[in-house]
PDB file of N, CA, C and O in Angstrom:
ATOM      1  N   MET A   1      57.730-180.581  58.491  1.00  0.00           N
ATOM      2  CA  MET A   1      56.549-182.035  58.717  1.00  0.00           C
ATOM      3  C   MET A   1      56.301-182.316  60.123  1.00  0.00           C
ATOM      4  O   MET A   1      55.361-182.994  60.539  1.00  0.00           O
ATOM      5  N   ALA A   2      57.540-181.542  61.105  1.00  0.00           N
ATOM      6  CA  ALA A   2      57.307-181.254  62.589  1.00  0.00           C
ATOM      7  C   ALA A   2      56.753-180.285  62.989  1.00  0.00           C
ATOM      8  O   ALA A   2      56.069-180.416  64.005  1.00  0.00           O
ATOM      9  N   GLU A   3      56.812-179.426  62.569  1.00  0.00           N
ATOM     10  CA  GLU A   3      56.034-178.297  62.541  1.00  0.00           C
ATOM     11  C   GLU A   3      54.225-178.486  62.634  1.00  0.00           C
ATOM     12  O   GLU A   3      53.456-177.871  63.373  1.00  0.00           O
ATOM     13  N   LEU A   4      53.926-179.482  61.680  1.00  0.00           N
ATOM     14  CA  LEU A   4      52.225-179.792  61.355  1.00  0.00           C
ATOM     15  C   LEU A   4      52.041-180.712  62.593  1.00  0.00           C
ATOM     16  O   LEU A   4      51.045-180.587  63.306  1.00  0.00           O
ATOM     17  N   GLY A   5      53.024-181.658  62.853  1.00  0.00           N
ATOM     18  CA  GLY A   5      52.997-182.607  64.035  1.00  0.00           C
ATOM     19  C   GLY A   5      52.571-181.679  65.347  1.00  0.00           C
ATOM     20  O   GLY A   5      51.681-181.977  66.143  1.00  0.00           O
ATOM     21  N   VAL A   6      53.427-180.452  65.397  1.00  0.00           N
ATOM     22  CA  VAL A   6      53.167-180.193  66.826  1.00  0.00           C
ATOM     23  C   VAL A   6      52.018-178.902  66.661  1.00  0.00           C
ATOM     24  O   VAL A   6      51.913-178.117  67.603  1.00  0.00           O
ATOM     25  N   THR A   7      51.268-178.738  65.578  1.00  0.00           N
ATOM     26  CA  THR A   7      50.321-177.862  65.270  1.00  0.00           C
ATOM     27  C   THR A   7      48.973-178.839  65.684  1.00  0.00           C
ATOM     28  O   THR A   7      48.118-178.546  66.520  1.00  0.00           O
ATOM     29  N   LEU A   8      49.027-179.924  64.963  1.00  0.00           N
ATOM     30  CA  LEU A   8      47.984-181.088  65.349  1.00  0.00           C
ATOM     31  C   LEU A   8      48.114-181.393  66.619  1.00  0.00           C
ATOM     32  O   LEU A   8      47.098-181.268  67.303  1.00  0.00           O
ATOM     33  N   THR A   9      49.179-181.798  67.183  1.00  0.00           N
ATOM     34  CA  THR A   9      49.056-182.176  68.622  1.00  0.00           C
ATOM     35  C   THR A   9      48.494-180.947  69.550  1.00  0.00           C
ATOM     36  O   THR A   9      47.718-181.237  70.460  1.00  0.00           O
ATOM     37  N   LYS A  10      48.863-179.609  69.343  1.00  0.00           N
ATOM     38  CA  LYS A  10      48.278-178.571  69.948  1.00  0.00           C
ATOM     39  C   LYS A  10      46.736-178.561  69.671  1.00  0.00           C
ATOM     40  O   LYS A  10      45.971-178.273  70.592  1.00  0.00           O
ATOM     41  N   ALA A  11      46.300-178.843  68.523  1.00  0.00           N
ATOM     42  CA  ALA A  11      44.737-178.726  67.998  1.00  0.00           C
ATOM     43  C   ALA A  11      43.914-180.008  69.006  1.00  0.00           C
ATOM     44  O   ALA A  11      42.767-179.923  69.445  1.00  0.00           O
ATOM     45  N   LYS A  12      44.868-181.163  69.198  1.00  0.00           N
ATOM     46  CA  LYS A  12      43.904-182.294  69.673  1.00  0.00           C
ATOM     47  C   LYS A  12      43.987-181.939  71.332  1.00  0.00           C
ATOM     48  O   LYS A  12      43.082-182.345  72.060  1.00  0.00           O
ATOM     49  N   VAL A  13      44.926-181.296  71.794  1.00  0.00           N
ATOM     50  CA  VAL A  13      45.011-181.315  73.415  1.00  0.00           C
ATOM     51  C   VAL A  13      44.019-180.110  73.918  1.00  0.00           C
ATOM     52  O   VAL A  13      43.501-180.096  75.035  1.00  0.00           O
ATOM     53  N   SER A  14      43.811-178.957  72.773  1.00  0.00           N
ATOM     54  CA  SER A  14      42.610-177.928  72.572  1.00  0.00           C
ATOM     55  C   SER A  14      41.397-178.538  72.654  1.00  0.00           C
ATOM     56  O   SER A  14      40.581-178.232  73.524  1.00  0.00           O
ATOM     57  N   ALA A  15      41.212-179.334  71.868  1.00  0.00           N
ATOM     58  CA  ALA A  15      39.837-180.126  71.781  1.00  0.00           C
ATOM     59  C   ALA A  15      39.359-180.829  73.138  1.00  0.00           C
ATOM     60  O   ALA A  15      38.321-180.862  73.800  1.00  0.00           O
ATOM     61  N   GLY A  16      40.622-181.366  73.210  1.00  0.00           N
ATOM     62  CA  GLY A  16      40.411-182.527  74.706  1.00  0.00           C
ATOM     63  C   GLY A  16      40.182-181.455  75.991  1.00  0.00           C
ATOM     64  O   GLY A  16      39.454-181.683  76.957  1.00  0.00           O
ATOM     65  N   VAL A  17      40.884-180.374  75.796  1.00  0.00           N
ATOM     66  CA  VAL A  17      40.560-179.264  76.970  1.00  0.00           C
ATOM     67  C   VAL A  17      38.986-178.801  76.793  1.00  0.00           C
ATOM     68  O   VAL A  17      38.196-178.800  77.736  1.00  0.00           O
ATOM     69  N   LYS A  18      38.763-178.545  75.913  1.00  0.00           N
ATOM     70  CA  LYS A  18      37.554-177.655  75.463  1.00  0.00           C
ATOM     71  C   LYS A  18      36.273-178.713  75.881  1.00  0.00           C
ATOM     72  O   LYS A  18      35.341-178.386  76.616  1.00  0.00           O
ATOM     73  N   THR A  19      36.453-180.148  75.201  1.00  0.00           N
ATOM     74  CA  THR A  19      35.348-181.342  75.960  1.00  0.00           C
ATOM     75  C   THR A  19      35.187-181.478  77.040  1.00  0.00           C
ATOM     76  O   THR A  19      34.051-181.667  77.476  1.00  0.00           O
ATOM     77  N   SER A  20      36.531-181.417  78.032  1.00  0.00           N
ATOM     78  CA  SER A  20      36.379-182.177  78.974  1.00  0.00           C
ATOM     79  C   SER A  20      36.110-180.671  79.834  1.00  0.00           C
ATOM     80  O   SER A  20      35.506-180.924  80.876  1.00  0.00           O
ATOM     81  N   TYR A  21      36.329-179.518  79.714  1.00  0.00           N
ATOM     82  CA  TYR A  21      35.531-178.192  80.167  1.00  0.00           C
ATOM     83  C   TYR A  21      33.943-178.361  80.035  1.00  0.00           C
ATOM     84  O   TYR A  21      33.182-178.463  80.997  1.00  0.00           O
ATOM     85  N   LEU A  22      33.698-178.370  79.156  1.00  0.00           N
ATOM     86  CA  LEU A  22      32.252-178.542  78.911  1.00  0.00           C
ATOM     87  C   LEU A  22      31.366-179.907  79.347  1.00  0.00           C
ATOM     88  O   LEU A  22      30.151-179.841  79.535  1.00  0.00           O
ATOM     89  N   GLU A  23      32.031-180.982  79.464  1.00  0.00           N
ATOM     90  CA  GLU A  23      31.313-181.903  80.190  1.00  0.00           C
ATOM     91  C   GLU A  23      31.437-181.603  81.951  1.00  0.00           C
ATOM     92  O   GLU A  23      30.502-182.038  82.625  1.00  0.00           O
ATOM     93  N   MET A  24      32.356-181.012  82.537  1.00  0.00           N
ATOM     94  CA  MET A  24      32.717-180.572  83.779  1.00  0.00           C
ATOM     95  C   MET A  24      31.382-179.389  84.022  1.00  0.00           C
ATOM     96  O   MET A  24      30.820-179.452  85.116  1.00  0.00           O
ATOM     97  N   GLU A  25      30.966-178.494  83.168  1.00  0.00           N
ATOM     98  CA  GLU A  25      29.819-177.457  83.326  1.00  0.00           C
ATOM     99  C   GLU A  25      28.734-178.649  83.261  1.00  0.00           C
ATOM    100  O   GLU A  25      28.039-178.879  84.251  1.00  0.00           O
ATOM    101  N   ARG A  26      28.621-179.301  82.233  1.00  0.00           N
ATOM    102  CA  ARG A  26      27.446-179.924  82.298  1.00  0.00           C
ATOM    103  C   ARG A  26      27.102-180.535  83.788  1.00  0.00           C
ATOM    104  O   ARG A  26      26.180-180.116  84.488  1.00  0.00           O
ATOM    105  N   SER A  27      28.145-181.772  84.212  1.00  0.00           N
ATOM    106  CA  SER A  27      27.847-182.220  85.270  1.00  0.00           C
ATOM    107  C   SER A  27      27.904-181.303  86.406  1.00  0.00           C
ATOM    108  O   SER A  27      27.344-181.613  87.457  1.00  0.00           O
ATOM    109  N   ARG A  28      28.444-180.356  86.297  1.00  0.00           N
ATOM    110  CA  ARG A  28      28.468-179.247  87.406  1.00  0.00           C
ATOM    111  C   ARG A  28      27.052-179.027  87.706  1.00  0.00           C
ATOM    112  O   ARG A  28      26.642-179.153  88.860  1.00  0.00           O
ATOM    113  N   ALA A  29      26.092-178.626  86.499  1.00  0.00           N
ATOM    114  CA  ALA A  29      24.686-178.017  86.330  1.00  0.00           C
ATOM    115  C   ALA A  29      23.823-179.127  87.010  1.00  0.00           C
ATOM    116  O   ALA A  29      22.973-178.981  87.888  1.00  0.00           O
ATOM    117  N   LEU A  30      24.240-180.262  86.400  1.00  0.00           N
ATOM    118  CA  LEU A  30      23.426-181.284  87.040  1.00  0.00           C
ATOM    119  C   LEU A  30      23.480-181.526  88.389  1.00  0.00           C
ATOM    120  O   LEU A  30      22.431-181.665  89.019  1.00  0.00           O
ATOM    121  N   SER A  31      24.855-181.614  89.072  1.00  0.00           N
ATOM    122  CA  SER A  31      24.725-181.757  90.314  1.00  0.00           C
ATOM    123  C   SER A  31      23.948-180.873  91.124  1.00  0.00           C
ATOM    124  O   SER A  31      23.273-181.229  92.090  1.00  0.00           O
ATOM    125  N   GLU A  32      24.117-179.233  90.521  1.00  0.00           N
ATOM    126  CA  GLU A  32      23.495-178.184  91.403  1.00  0.00           C
ATOM    127  C   GLU A  32      21.914-178.499  91.407  1.00  0.00           C
ATOM    128  O   GLU A  32      21.232-178.215  92.392  1.00  0.00           O
ATOM    129  N   LEU A  33      21.437-179.023  90.408  1.00  0.00           N
ATOM    130  CA  LEU A  33      20.025-178.943  90.071  1.00  0.00           C
ATOM    131  C   LEU A  33      19.630-180.200  91.059  1.00  0.00           C
ATOM    132  O   LEU A  33      18.700-180.049  91.851  1.00  0.00           O
ATOM    133  N   SER A  34      20.231-181.232  91.007  1.00  0.00           N
ATOM    134  CA  SER A  34      19.618-182.294  91.898  1.00  0.00           C
ATOM    135  C   SER A  34      19.797-181.952  93.369  1.00  0.00           C
ATOM    136  O   SER A  34      18.963-182.330  94.192  1.00  0.00           O
ATOM    137  N   ARG A  35      21.117-181.081  93.799  1.00  0.00           N
ATOM    138  CA  ARG A  35      20.968-180.553  95.172  1.00  0.00           C
ATOM    139  C   ARG A  35      19.587-179.877  95.195  1.00  0.00           C
ATOM    140  O   ARG A  35      18.937-180.146  96.206  1.00  0.00           O
ATOM    141  N   ARG A  36      19.034-179.118  94.373  1.00  0.00           N
ATOM    142  CA  ARG A  36      18.239-178.201  94.441  1.00  0.00           C
ATOM    143  C   ARG A  36      16.451-179.015  94.920  1.00  0.00           C
ATOM    144  O   ARG A  36      15.468-178.641  95.559  1.00  0.00           O
ATOM    145  N   MET A  37      16.861-180.275  94.148  1.00  0.00           N
ATOM    146  CA  MET A  37      15.451-181.097  94.276  1.00  0.00           C
ATOM    147  C   MET A  37      15.729-181.711  95.372  1.00  0.00           C
ATOM    148  O   MET A  37      14.696-182.013  95.970  1.00  0.00           O
ATOM    149  N   VAL A  38      16.838-182.084  95.992  1.00  0.00           N
ATOM    150  CA  VAL A  38      16.755-182.831  97.021  1.00  0.00           C
ATOM    151  C   VAL A  38      16.173-181.702  98.460  1.00  0.00           C
ATOM    152  O   VAL A  38      15.345-181.934  99.342  1.00  0.00           O
ATOM    153  N   GLY A  39      16.866-180.691  98.240  1.00  0.00           N
ATOM    154  CA  GLY A  39      16.169-179.459  99.373  1.00  0.00           C
ATOM    155  C   GLY A  39      14.885-179.094  98.931  1.00  0.00           C
ATOM    156  O   GLY A  39      14.214-178.486  99.764  1.00  0.00           O
ATOM    157  N   ALA A  40      14.418-179.287  97.941  1.00  0.00           N
ATOM    158  CA  ALA A  40      13.040-178.893  97.683  1.00  0.00           C
ATOM    159  C   ALA A  40      12.092-179.938  98.190  1.00  0.00           C
ATOM    160  O   ALA A  40      10.920-179.614  98.382  1.00  0.00           O
ATOM    161  N   SER A  41      12.561-181.367  98.464  1.00  0.00           N
ATOM    162  CA  SER A  41      11.771-182.291  98.604  1.00  0.00           C
ATOM    163  C   SER A  41      11.875-182.428 100.461  1.00  0.00           C
ATOM    164  O   SER A  41      11.071-183.092 101.115  1.00  0.00           O
ATOM    165  N   GLN A  42      12.909-181.731 100.997  1.00  0.00           N
ATOM    166  CA  GLN A  42      12.831-181.607 102.503  1.00  0.00           C
ATOM    167  C   GLN A  42      11.992-180.519 102.917  1.00  0.00           C
ATOM    168  O   GLN A  42      11.823-180.340 104.124  1.00  0.00           O
ATOM    169  N   VAL A  43      11.530-179.887 102.206  1.00  0.00           N
ATOM    170  CA  VAL A  43      10.687-178.682 102.629  1.00  0.00           C
ATOM    171  C   VAL A  43       9.363-179.188 102.398  1.00  0.00           C
ATOM    172  O   VAL A  43       8.485-179.154 103.260  1.00  0.00           O
ATOM    173  N   VAL A  44       9.193-179.716 101.097  1.00  0.00           N
ATOM    174  CA  VAL A  44       7.642-180.551 101.030  1.00  0.00           C
ATOM    175  C   VAL A  44       7.852-181.501 102.224  1.00  0.00           C
ATOM    176  O   VAL A  44       7.073-181.433 103.175  1.00  0.00           O
ATOM    177  N   ASN A  45       8.399-181.976 102.221  1.00  0.00           N
ATOM    178  CA  ASN A  45       8.603-183.332 103.365  1.00  0.00           C
ATOM    179  C   ASN A  45       8.274-182.439 104.433  1.00  0.00           C
ATOM    180  O   ASN A  45       7.112-182.714 104.731  1.00  0.00           O
ATOM    181  N   ALA A  46       8.703-181.478 105.194  1.00  0.00           N
ATOM    182  CA  ALA A  46       8.431-181.027 106.471  1.00  0.00           C
ATOM    183  C   ALA A  46       7.380-180.215 106.474  1.00  0.00           C
ATOM    184  O   ALA A  46       7.233-179.535 107.490  1.00  0.00           O
ATOM    185  N   SER A  47       6.570-180.095 105.568  1.00  0.00           N
ATOM    186  CA  SER A  47       5.191-179.343 105.345  1.00  0.00           C
ATOM    187  C   SER A  47       4.209-180.457 105.260  1.00  0.00           C
ATOM    188  O   SER A  47       3.051-180.073 105.427  1.00  0.00           O
ATOM    189  N   TYR A  48       4.356-181.781 105.038  1.00  0.00           N
ATOM    190  CA  TYR A  48       3.678-182.480 104.513  1.00  0.00           C
ATOM    191  C   TYR A  48       4.137-183.777 104.770  1.00  0.00           C
ATOM    192  O   TYR A  48       4.784-184.346 103.891  1.00  0.00           O
ATOM    193  N   GLN A  49       3.849-184.471 106.090  1.00  0.00           N
ATOM    194  CA  GLN A  49       4.358-185.621 106.528  1.00  0.00           C
ATOM    195  C   GLN A  49       3.441-187.052 105.896  1.00  0.00           C
ATOM    196  O   GLN A  49       2.328-187.394 106.294  1.00  0.00           O
ATOM    197  N   GLU A  50       4.113-187.615 105.015  1.00  0.00           N
ATOM    198  CA  GLU A  50       3.288-189.038 104.769  1.00  0.00           C
ATOM    199  C   GLU A  50       4.035-189.991 105.444  1.00  0.00           C
ATOM    200  O   GLU A  50       5.236-189.722 105.475  1.00  0.00           O
ATOM    201  N   ASN A  51       3.735-190.930 105.947  1.00  0.00           N
ATOM    202  CA  ASN A  51       4.120-192.294 106.497  1.00  0.00           C
ATOM    203  C   ASN A  51       4.491-193.372 105.277  1.00  0.00           C
ATOM    204  O   ASN A  51       5.019-194.430 105.620  1.00  0.00           O
ATOM    205  N   GLY A  52       4.226-193.130 103.851  1.00  0.00           N
ATOM    206  CA  GLY A  52       4.373-194.223 103.042  1.00  0.00           C
ATOM    207  C   GLY A  52       5.484-194.434 102.834  1.00  0.00           C
ATOM    208  O   GLY A  52       6.341-193.563 102.981  1.00  0.00           O
ATOM    209  N   SER A  53       5.794-195.859 102.369  1.00  0.00           N
ATOM    210  CA  SER A  53       6.921-196.152 101.863  1.00  0.00           C
ATOM    211  C   SER A  53       7.575-195.484 100.620  1.00  0.00           C
ATOM    212  O   SER A  53       8.759-195.194 100.456  1.00  0.00           O
ATOM    213  N   GLU A  54       6.366-195.288  99.664  1.00  0.00           N
ATOM    214  CA  GLU A  54       6.734-194.638  98.347  1.00  0.00           C
ATOM    215  C   GLU A  54       7.697-192.918  98.604  1.00  0.00           C
ATOM    216  O   GLU A  54       8.554-192.490  97.831  1.00  0.00           O
ATOM    217  N   ALA A  55       7.349-192.418  99.530  1.00  0.00           N
ATOM    218  CA  ALA A  55       7.843-191.228  99.576  1.00  0.00           C
ATOM    219  C   ALA A  55       9.228-191.272 100.146  1.00  0.00           C
ATOM    220  O   ALA A  55      10.075-190.483  99.727  1.00  0.00           O
ATOM    221  N   LYS A  56       9.452-191.970 100.889  1.00  0.00           N
ATOM    222  CA  LYS A  56      10.750-192.501 101.465  1.00  0.00           C
ATOM    223  C   LYS A  56      11.592-193.083 100.363  1.00  0.00           C
ATOM    224  O   LYS A  56      12.791-192.846 100.223  1.00  0.00           O
ATOM    225  N   GLU A  57      10.859-193.874  99.579  1.00  0.00           N
ATOM    226  CA  GLU A  57      11.915-194.216  98.517  1.00  0.00           C
ATOM    227  C   GLU A  57      11.847-193.586  97.285  1.00  0.00           C
ATOM    228  O   GLU A  57      12.287-194.071  96.242  1.00  0.00           O
ATOM    229  N   ALA A  58      11.240-192.391  97.406  1.00  0.00           N
ATOM    230  CA  ALA A  58      11.460-191.459  96.065  1.00  0.00           C
ATOM    231  C   ALA A  58      12.379-190.226  96.767  1.00  0.00           C
ATOM    232  O   ALA A  58      12.821-189.393  95.976  1.00  0.00           O
ATOM    233  N   ARG A  59      12.634-190.088  97.920  1.00  0.00           N
ATOM    234  CA  ARG A  59      13.755-189.275  98.578  1.00  0.00           C
ATOM    235  C   ARG A  59      14.798-189.878  98.271  1.00  0.00           C
ATOM    236  O   ARG A  59      15.602-189.305  97.535  1.00  0.00           O
ATOM    237  N   ALA A  60      15.016-190.965  98.668  1.00  0.00           N
ATOM    238  CA  ALA A  60      16.360-191.875  98.448  1.00  0.00           C
ATOM    239  C   ALA A  60      16.701-191.908  97.231  1.00  0.00           C
ATOM    240  O   ALA A  60      17.916-192.044  97.082  1.00  0.00           O
ATOM    241  N   ASN A  61      15.939-191.815  96.043  1.00  0.00           N
ATOM    242  CA  ASN A  61      16.371-191.917  94.820  1.00  0.00           C
ATOM    243  C   ASN A  61      16.690-190.669  94.615  1.00  0.00           C
ATOM    244  O   ASN A  61      17.594-190.614  93.782  1.00  0.00           O
ATOM    245  N   MET A  62      16.338-189.549  95.022  1.00  0.00           N
ATOM    246  CA  MET A  62      16.767-188.303  94.728  1.00  0.00           C
ATOM    247  C   MET A  62      18.299-187.847  95.368  1.00  0.00           C
ATOM    248  O   MET A  62      19.120-186.992  95.037  1.00  0.00           O
ATOM    249  N   GLU A  63      18.251-188.704  96.279  1.00  0.00           N
ATOM    250  CA  GLU A  63      19.703-188.280  97.136  1.00  0.00           C
ATOM    251  C   GLU A  63      20.718-189.087  96.813  1.00  0.00           C
ATOM    252  O   GLU A  63      21.858-188.849  97.212  1.00  0.00           O
ATOM    253  N   ALA A  64      20.320-190.504  95.785  1.00  0.00           N
ATOM    254  CA  ALA A  64      21.371-191.069  95.227  1.00  0.00           C
ATOM    255  C   ALA A  64      21.543-190.649  93.690  1.00  0.00           C
ATOM    256  O   ALA A  64      22.318-191.319  93.007  1.00  0.00           O
ATOM    257  N   GLU A  65      20.990-189.779  93.223  1.00  0.00           N
ATOM    258  CA  GLU A  65      21.138-189.170  91.824  1.00  0.00           C
ATOM    259  C   GLU A  65      21.759-188.089  92.246  1.00  0.00           C
ATOM    260  O   GLU A  65      22.477-187.606  91.370  1.00  0.00           O
ATOM    261  N   MET A  66      21.765-187.323  93.594  1.00  0.00           N
ATOM    262  CA  MET A  66      22.450-186.302  93.726  1.00  0.00           C
ATOM    263  C   MET A  66      24.097-186.718  93.483  1.00  0.00           C
ATOM    264  O   MET A  66      24.931-186.349  92.655  1.00  0.00           O
ATOM    265  N   PHE A  67      24.131-187.688  94.646  1.00  0.00           N
ATOM    266  CA  PHE A  67      25.218-188.159  94.899  1.00  0.00           C
ATOM    267  C   PHE A  67      26.345-188.588  93.420  1.00  0.00           C
ATOM    268  O   PHE A  67      27.530-188.301  93.253  1.00  0.00           O
ATOM    269  N   ARG A  68      25.314-189.425  92.459  1.00  0.00           N
ATOM    270  CA  ARG A  68      25.750-189.710  91.541  1.00  0.00           C
ATOM    271  C   ARG A  68      26.215-188.413  90.466  1.00  0.00           C
ATOM    272  O   ARG A  68      27.189-188.569  89.729  1.00  0.00           O
ATOM    273  N   ALA A  69      25.552-187.345  90.462  1.00  0.00           N
ATOM    274  CA  ALA A  69      25.704-186.151  89.492  1.00  0.00           C
ATOM    275  C   ALA A  69      27.148-185.321  90.406  1.00  0.00           C
ATOM    276  O   ALA A  69      27.981-184.586  89.876  1.00  0.00           O
ATOM    277  N   GLU A  70      27.099-185.661  91.657  1.00  0.00           N
ATOM    278  CA  GLU A  70      28.544-184.765  92.201  1.00  0.00           C
ATOM    279  C   GLU A  70      29.649-185.607  92.091  1.00  0.00           C
ATOM    280  O   GLU A  70      30.792-185.196  92.294  1.00  0.00           O
ATOM    281  N   ARG A  71      29.355-186.904  91.742  1.00  0.00           N
ATOM    282  CA  ARG A  71      30.845-187.735  91.409  1.00  0.00           C
ATOM    283  C   ARG A  71      31.216-187.475  89.976  1.00  0.00           C
ATOM    284  O   ARG A  71      32.387-187.278  89.651  1.00  0.00           O
ATOM    285  N   ALA A  72      30.139-187.474  89.047  1.00  0.00           N
ATOM    286  CA  ALA A  72      30.613-187.458  87.751  1.00  0.00           C
ATOM    287  C   ALA A  72      30.834-185.640  87.380  1.00  0.00           C
ATOM    288  O   ALA A  72      30.996-185.266  86.219  1.00  0.00           O
ATOM    289  N   TYR A  73      30.810-184.807  88.385  1.00  0.00           N
ATOM    290  CA  TYR A  73      31.233-183.322  88.454  1.00  0.00           C
ATOM    291  C   TYR A  73      32.740-183.482  88.818  1.00  0.00           C
ATOM    292  O   TYR A  73      33.668-183.017  88.156  1.00  0.00           O
ATOM    293  N   ARG A  74      32.855-184.231  90.007  1.00  0.00           N
ATOM    294  CA  ARG A  74      34.417-184.293  90.507  1.00  0.00           C
ATOM    295  C   ARG A  74      34.973-185.059  89.271  1.00  0.00           C
ATOM    296  O   ARG A  74      35.538-184.326  88.459  1.00  0.00           O
ATOM    297  N   GLU A  75      34.936-186.225  88.998  1.00  0.00           N
ATOM    298  CA  GLU A  75      35.564-187.096  87.643  1.00  0.00           C
ATOM    299  C   GLU A  75      35.631-185.812  86.173  1.00  0.00           C
ATOM    300  O   GLU A  75      36.604-185.850  85.420  1.00  0.00           O
ATOM    301  N   ALA A  76      34.958-185.192  86.040  1.00  0.00           N
ATOM    302  CA  ALA A  76      35.114-184.445  85.000  1.00  0.00           C
ATOM    303  C   ALA A  76      36.140-183.169  85.108  1.00  0.00           C
ATOM    304  O   ALA A  76      36.857-182.712  84.219  1.00  0.00           O
ATOM    305  N   TYR A  77      35.986-182.707  86.550  1.00  0.00           N
ATOM    306  CA  TYR A  77      37.071-181.826  86.689  1.00  0.00           C
ATOM    307  C   TYR A  77      38.212-182.410  87.114  1.00  0.00           C
ATOM    308  O   TYR A  77      39.223-181.709  87.067  1.00  0.00           O
ATOM    309  N   GLY A  78      38.331-183.777  87.612  1.00  0.00           N
ATOM    310  CA  GLY A  78      39.594-184.100  87.457  1.00  0.00           C
ATOM    311  C   GLY A  78      40.131-184.675  86.054  1.00  0.00           C
ATOM    312  O   GLY A  78      41.331-184.934  85.961  1.00  0.00           O
ATOM    313  N   ARG A  79      39.565-184.810  85.333  1.00  0.00           N
ATOM    314  CA  ARG A  79      39.939-185.456  84.027  1.00  0.00           C
ATOM    315  C   ARG A  79      40.375-183.676  83.585  1.00  0.00           C
ATOM    316  O   ARG A  79      41.546-183.529  83.232  1.00  0.00           O
ATOM    317  N   LEU A  80      39.560-182.505  83.601  1.00  0.00           N
ATOM    318  CA  LEU A  80      39.979-181.370  82.927  1.00  0.00           C
ATOM    319  C   LEU A  80      41.094-180.982  83.640  1.00  0.00           C
ATOM    320  O   LEU A  80      41.869-180.384  82.894  1.00  0.00           O
ATOM    321  N   LYS A  81      41.556-181.085  84.934  1.00  0.00           N
ATOM    322  CA  LYS A  81      43.044-180.723  85.581  1.00  0.00           C
ATOM    323  C   LYS A  81      43.904-181.597  85.027  1.00  0.00           C
ATOM    324  O   LYS A  81      44.907-181.105  84.507  1.00  0.00           O
ATOM    325  N   GLU A  82      43.756-182.912  85.000  1.00  0.00           N
ATOM    326  CA  GLU A  82      44.603-183.929  84.042  1.00  0.00           C
ATOM    327  C   GLU A  82      45.181-183.429  82.808  1.00  0.00           C
ATOM    328  O   GLU A  82      46.385-183.522  82.568  1.00  0.00           O
ATOM    329  N   LEU A  83      44.589-183.057  82.259  1.00  0.00           N
ATOM    330  CA  LEU A  83      44.743-182.370  80.636  1.00  0.00           C
ATOM    331  C   LEU A  83      45.563-181.428  80.841  1.00  0.00           C
ATOM    332  O   LEU A  83      46.679-181.439  80.322  1.00  0.00           O
ATOM    333  N   MET A  84      45.183-180.548  81.560  1.00  0.00           N
ATOM    334  CA  MET A  84      45.734-179.036  82.008  1.00  0.00           C
ATOM    335  C   MET A  84      46.913-179.337  82.624  1.00  0.00           C
ATOM    336  O   MET A  84      47.641-178.390  82.922  1.00  0.00           O
ATOM    337  N   GLY A  85      47.256-180.425  82.874  1.00  0.00           N
ATOM    338  CA  GLY A  85      48.728-180.755  83.412  1.00  0.00           C
ATOM    339  C   GLY A  85      48.775-180.627  84.766  1.00  0.00           C
ATOM    340  O   GLY A  85      49.903-180.732  85.247  1.00  0.00           O
ATOM    341  N   GLU A  86      47.702-180.391  85.665  1.00  0.00           N
ATOM    342  CA  GLU A  86      47.861-180.142  87.151  1.00  0.00           C
ATOM    343  C   GLU A  86      47.362-181.652  87.218  1.00  0.00           C
ATOM    344  O   GLU A  86      46.681-182.306  86.429  1.00  0.00           O
ATOM    345  N   HIS A  87      48.049-182.032  88.662  1.00  0.00           N
ATOM    346  CA  HIS A  87      47.722-183.437  89.344  1.00  0.00           C
ATOM    347  C   HIS A  87      47.191-183.315  90.701  1.00  0.00           C
ATOM    348  O   HIS A  87      46.897-184.324  91.342  1.00  0.00           O
TER     349      HIS A  87
END
């Protein structure tokens, strides 16, 4: 019975680590994509100066999304390290 408990615990931990790893990879990809989008907007902004507030607002929204994606990645990375026993 104890061996079955150990086996089940190992399976749960393994599934948790796998889920956390996949979440970390997904959030890393989103973070990278948002950084590229902000970079592209800077290039467009440099080549086409528009004084409208809509362009500034759109850029601010992209930057905010980039920071949210970066935070999600860092949180997922932290959860994965915690599950793996690293603090």
